[in-house]
Backbone as CSV, one residue per row, in Angstrom:
resi,resn,N_x,N_y,N_z,CA_x,CA_y,CA_z,C_x,C_y,C_z
1,MET,-10.466,0.323,17.666,-9.319,0.981,17.360,-8.719,0.452,15.746
2,LEU,-9.165,-0.721,15.641,-8.627,-1.509,14.135,-9.302,-0.610,13.268
3,GLN,-11.086,-0.302,13.149,-11.248,0.343,12.217,-10.802,1.932,12.003
4,ARG,-10.456,2.284,13.028,-9.908,3.813,12.970,-8.365,3.567,12.216
5,LEU,-7.799,2.667,12.379,-6.799,2.418,11.596,-6.973,2.344,9.991
6,ARG,-8.012,1.425,9.911,-8.572,1.311,8.289,-9.182,2.738,7.672
7,ASP,-9.767,3.223,8.538,-10.474,4.191,7.857,-9.105,5.412,7.731
8,HIS,-8.133,5.661,8.534,-7.032,6.396,8.163,-6.397,5.945,7.050
9,ALA,-6.017,4.574,6.660,-5.491,4.401,5.774,-6.235,4.548,4.321
10,HIS,-7.484,4.439,4.519,-8.246,4.770,3.280,-8.114,5.818,3.225
11,ARG,-8.546,6.950,3.864,-8.135,8.294,3.763,-6.684,8.747,2.818
12,LEU,-5.669,8.069,3.645,-4.174,8.484,3.011,-4.403,7.979,1.560
13,LYS,-4.854,6.663,1.497,-4.818,5.882,-0.062,-5.618,7.303,-0.973
14,ARG,-6.693,7.604,-0.509,-7.866,8.616,-1.310,-6.844,9.986,-1.554
15,GLU,-6.326,10.216,-0.517,-5.384,11.607,-0.430,-3.999,11.464,-1.470
16,THR,-3.615,10.375,-1.781,-2.456,10.141,-2.832,-3.028,10.369,-4.082
17,MET,-4.108,9.581,-4.231,-4.751,9.298,-5.621,-5.002,11.174,-5.704
18,ALA,-5.486,11.645,-5.136,-5.937,13.225,-5.158,-4.832,14.017,-5.722
19,LEU,-3.555,13.586,-4.913,-2.378,14.474,-5.236,-1.779,14.080,-6.501
20,TYR,-1.950,12.654,-6.719,-1.753,12.304,-8.383,-2.416,13.118,-9.311
21,TYR,-3.754,13.272,-9.300,-4.464,14.207,-9.918,-3.890,15.505,-9.953
22,ALA,-3.761,16.104,-8.836,-3.405,17.387,-8.393,-2.095,17.664,-9.256
23,ALA,-1.208,16.822,-9.077,0.367,17.007,-9.952,0.061,17.052,-11.468
24,ARG,-1.000,16.680,-12.047,-1.212,16.703,-13.405,-2.036,17.913,-13.711
25,ASP,-2.518,18.824,-13.053,-3.265,19.766,-13.319,-2.317,21.124,-13.610
26,PRO,-2.578,21.975,-14.495,-1.826,22.859,-15.057,-1.762,24.059,-13.844
27,ALA,-2.601,24.421,-13.259,-2.691,25.252,-12.298,-1.771,25.070,-10.836
28,THR,-1.222,23.722,-10.715,-0.341,23.488,-9.714,0.983,24.135,-9.737
29,PRO,1.537,24.717,-8.784,3.063,25.414,-9.025,3.753,24.272,-9.001
30,TRP,5.159,24.717,-9.719,6.072,23.819,-9.923,6.605,22.976,-8.526
31,TYR,6.665,23.820,-7.397,7.190,23.337,-6.422,6.793,22.085,-5.509
32,ALA,5.120,22.555,-5.801,3.853,21.940,-5.354,4.244,20.492,-5.987
33,LYS,4.158,20.396,-7.234,4.398,19.358,-8.493,5.541,18.432,-7.718
34,ALA,6.684,19.131,-7.331,7.822,18.447,-7.253,7.448,17.682,-5.980
35,VAL,7.078,18.393,-4.613,6.731,17.673,-3.418,5.821,16.586,-3.440
36,VAL,4.646,17.032,-4.313,3.965,15.716,-4.925,4.333,14.312,-5.404
37,ALA,5.236,14.825,-6.550,5.865,13.724,-7.067,6.601,12.739,-6.402
38,PHE,7.346,13.541,-5.399,8.218,12.767,-4.256,6.941,11.745,-3.657
39,ALA,6.131,12.450,-2.873,5.463,11.850,-1.928,4.541,10.755,-2.667
40,VAL,4.018,11.138,-3.833,3.057,9.981,-4.495,4.073,8.794,-4.969
41,GLY,5.386,9.216,-5.663,5.973,8.326,-6.057,6.640,7.405,-4.953
42,TYR,6.981,8.025,-3.852,7.339,7.064,-2.688,6.151,6.449,-2.239
43,ALA,4.984,6.764,-2.449,3.838,5.927,-1.555,3.569,4.857,-2.522
44,LEU,3.693,5.117,-3.575,3.332,4.134,-4.804,4.146,3.411,-5.263
45,SER,5.463,3.410,-4.906,6.624,2.826,-5.199,6.851,1.251,-4.945
46,PRO,7.087,0.443,-5.604,6.898,-0.972,-5.243,8.409,-1.327,-4.481
47,ILE,9.155,-0.191,-4.227,10.482,-0.631,-3.456,10.586,0.213,-2.583
48,ASP,10.614,-0.307,-1.350,10.777,0.354,0.036,12.434,0.656,0.275
49,PRO,12.539,2.083,0.730,13.979,2.186,0.982,14.263,1.498,2.166
50,VAL,13.263,1.716,2.903,13.783,1.122,4.258,12.597,-0.300,4.413
51,PRO,13.296,-1.706,4.499,12.510,-2.524,4.372,11.470,-2.876,5.488
52,ASP,10.344,-3.329,5.618,9.568,-3.201,6.469,9.904,-4.475,7.368
53,PHE,10.849,-5.510,7.196,11.067,-6.442,8.200,12.114,-5.976,9.318
54,ILE,12.632,-4.626,9.203,13.590,-3.953,10.038,12.718,-3.205,11.345
55,PRO,12.828,-3.901,12.310,11.917,-3.474,13.643,12.181,-2.042,13.649
56,VAL,11.123,-1.346,14.214,10.788,-0.030,14.240,11.084,0.857,13.002
57,LEU,12.286,0.691,12.235,12.555,1.667,11.303,11.807,1.275,9.913
58,GLY,11.335,-0.087,9.861,10.845,-0.624,8.831,9.409,0.125,8.298
59,LEU,8.744,0.437,9.597,7.488,1.079,9.550,7.504,2.534,9.808
60,LEU,8.773,2.783,10.442,8.882,4.642,10.726,8.588,5.548,9.295
61,ASP,8.889,4.880,8.236,8.691,5.767,7.142,7.273,5.794,6.809
62,GLU,6.743,4.810,6.672,5.086,4.700,6.575,4.455,5.759,7.435
63,LEU,4.839,5.218,8.662,3.809,6.164,9.532,4.286,7.399,9.959
64,ILE,5.418,8.053,9.529,5.861,9.291,9.921,6.085,10.314,8.584
65,LEU,6.974,9.572,7.824,7.831,10.479,6.725,6.431,10.522,5.683
66,LEU,6.053,9.487,5.306,5.027,9.756,3.982,3.660,10.480,4.342
67,PRO,3.011,10.204,5.844,2.001,11.392,6.250,2.384,12.797,6.135
68,LEU,3.812,13.264,6.503,4.597,14.448,6.424,4.367,15.065,5.032
69,ALA,5.322,14.012,4.198,5.196,14.518,2.757,3.987,14.656,2.405
70,LEU,2.755,13.870,2.398,1.679,14.011,1.764,0.896,15.506,2.393
71,ALA,0.951,15.793,3.621,0.375,16.795,4.150,0.969,18.181,3.665
72,LEU,2.339,18.570,3.619,3.072,19.236,2.494,2.600,19.525,1.380
73,ALA,2.577,18.379,0.945,2.027,18.438,-0.627,0.561,18.991,-0.906
74,VAL,-0.281,19.034,0.064,-1.695,19.054,-0.004,-1.354,20.695,0.452
75,ARG,-0.554,21.150,1.282,-0.534,22.282,1.648,-0.095,23.408,0.500
76,LEU,0.925,22.780,-0.140,1.450,23.713,-1.175,0.719,24.007,-2.551
77,THR,-0.421,22.962,-2.714,-1.004,22.664,-3.670,-2.902,23.667,-3.287
78,PRO,-2.911,24.458,-4.749,-4.032,25.745,-4.372,-5.237,24.825,-3.986
79,ALA,-5.873,25.229,-3.081,-7.664,24.547,-2.550,-8.414,23.958,-3.823
80,PRO,-8.490,25.275,-4.936,-9.438,24.639,-5.968,-8.924,23.751,-6.477
81,VAL,-7.464,23.379,-6.733,-6.864,22.226,-7.770,-7.301,21.164,-6.837
82,MET,-6.905,21.104,-5.223,-7.427,19.727,-4.398,-8.878,19.456,-4.415
83,GLU,-9.583,20.444,-4.643,-10.645,20.026,-4.139,-11.311,19.304,-5.538
84,ARG,-10.979,19.718,-6.960,-11.126,19.060,-8.045,-10.325,17.608,-8.166
85,ALA,-9.345,17.813,-7.930,-8.266,16.547,-7.446,-9.128,15.428,-6.808
86,ARG,-9.734,15.911,-5.527,-10.482,14.960,-4.795,-11.553,14.388,-5.259
87,ARG,-12.503,15.262,-6.445,-13.477,14.763,-6.714,-13.087,13.942,-7.801
88,ARG,-11.971,13.919,-8.387,-11.559,12.850,-9.563,-11.290,11.591,-8.818
89,ALA,-10.255,11.549,-7.665,-10.071,10.662,-7.101,-11.383,9.798,-6.452
90,GLN,-12.318,10.445,-5.840,-13.409,9.642,-5.176,-14.206,9.015,-6.666
91,GLU,-14.082,9.973,-7.819,-14.541,9.085,-8.893,-13.989,7.755,-9.462
92,ALA,-12.698,7.828,-9.539,-11.818,6.923,-10.013,-11.589,5.669,-8.941
93,ALA,-12.217,5.957,-7.578,-12.093,5.002,-6.895,-13.092,3.542,-6.861
94,SER,-13.949,3.677,-7.411,-14.873,2.816,-8.042,-14.508,2.023,-9.254
95,GLY,-13.273,2.871,-10.194,-12.927,2.212,-11.293,-11.645,1.723,-11.099
96,THR,-10.626,1.899,-12.317,-9.411,1.390,-12.063,-8.638,2.594,-11.922
97,ARG,-7.252,2.147,-11.618,-6.124,3.177,-11.140,-5.606,3.561,-12.251
98,PRO,-5.129,4.885,-12.105,-4.390,5.388,-13.325,-3.002,4.485,-13.520
99,ARG,-2.464,4.397,-14.531,-1.083,3.524,-14.628,-0.330,4.814,-15.596
100,SER,0.896,4.583,-15.122,2.013,5.465,-15.993,3.050,5.080,-16.327
101,ARG,3.355,4.358,-17.478,4.636,3.549,-18.205,5.832,4.629,-17.780
102,THR,5.667,6.052,-17.780,6.765,6.705,-17.931,7.423,6.683,-16.315
103,ALA,5.885,7.053,-15.431,6.367,7.008,-13.871,6.904,5.550,-13.161
104,ALA,6.680,4.738,-13.996,7.174,3.567,-13.535,8.645,3.088,-14.060
105,ALA,8.906,3.658,-15.038,10.226,3.675,-15.675,11.146,4.621,-14.946
106,PHE,10.705,5.878,-14.516,11.262,7.155,-13.846,11.936,6.158,-12.375
107,ILE,10.865,5.761,-11.916,11.097,5.139,-10.551,12.248,3.647,-10.783
108,VAL,12.094,2.977,-11.661,13.079,1.703,-11.481,14.350,2.461,-12.100
109,LEU,14.355,3.437,-12.752,15.663,4.157,-13.161,16.238,4.786,-11.997
110,THR,15.455,5.474,-11.343,16.063,6.058,-10.208,16.858,5.214,-9.356
111,TRP,15.803,3.860,-8.971,16.497,3.306,-7.904,17.547,2.658,-8.490
112,LEU,17.813,2.125,-9.800,19.036,1.731,-10.537,20.297,2.750,-10.286
113,GLY,19.977,3.533,-10.525,20.823,4.813,-10.360,21.538,4.935,-9.170
114,LEU,20.578,4.936,-8.118,21.290,5.163,-6.700,21.870,3.671,-6.191
115,VAL,21.255,2.438,-6.990,22.056,1.250,-6.748,23.493,1.223,-7.194
116,MET,23.696,1.915,-8.606,24.778,1.924,-9.256,25.890,2.938,-8.653
117,LEU,25.274,3.997,-7.936,26.220,5.150,-7.488,26.857,4.577,-5.932
118,GLY,25.844,3.533,-5.218,26.087,3.157,-4.167,27.488,2.244,-4.204
119,ALA,27.223,1.184,-5.648,28.036,0.236,-5.873,29.495,0.886,-6.429
120,TRP,29.438,2.114,-6.973,30.572,2.954,-7.414,31.335,3.650,-6.002
121,VAL,30.420,4.038,-5.286,31.424,4.595,-3.780,31.873,3.544,-3.417
122,VAL,31.316,2.280,-3.062,32.072,1.252,-2.443,33.050,1.059,-2.930
123,VAL,33.503,0.519,-4.311,34.415,0.283,-5.128,35.509,1.295,-4.790
124,ARG,35.102,2.678,-5.186,36.207,3.598,-5.038,36.683,3.854,-3.480
125,VAL,35.955,3.429,-2.572,36.749,3.353,-1.224,37.492,2.458,-0.656
126,ARG,37.347,1.227,-1.240,38.415,0.339,-1.538,39.893,0.733,-1.890
């Protein structure tokens, strides 16, 4: 059972990388890119909206929401694009991961914006 879980996690990681490459392909429709950006950004974000130390809920997002978002992104991406992206992900698995300073800045700014919005709402309610 443990080996099955490891295999599943490895496939999920590979699909996430393939979706990263698919989102950069010009043949991918904009709506698929939006779902891909959300799913990959959520998967690779160092900030977890529901901390894992919270019983049940902490792992619920990784066990249910993330696979569903990835499955939707794969479904919305054209098959030829996904095939090319999966090949690139397989080739990259032996090398280094892609890094994007723009994506990192976007993730950090998004979370900062959400924190600031939450603080503003708290201050306005009082």
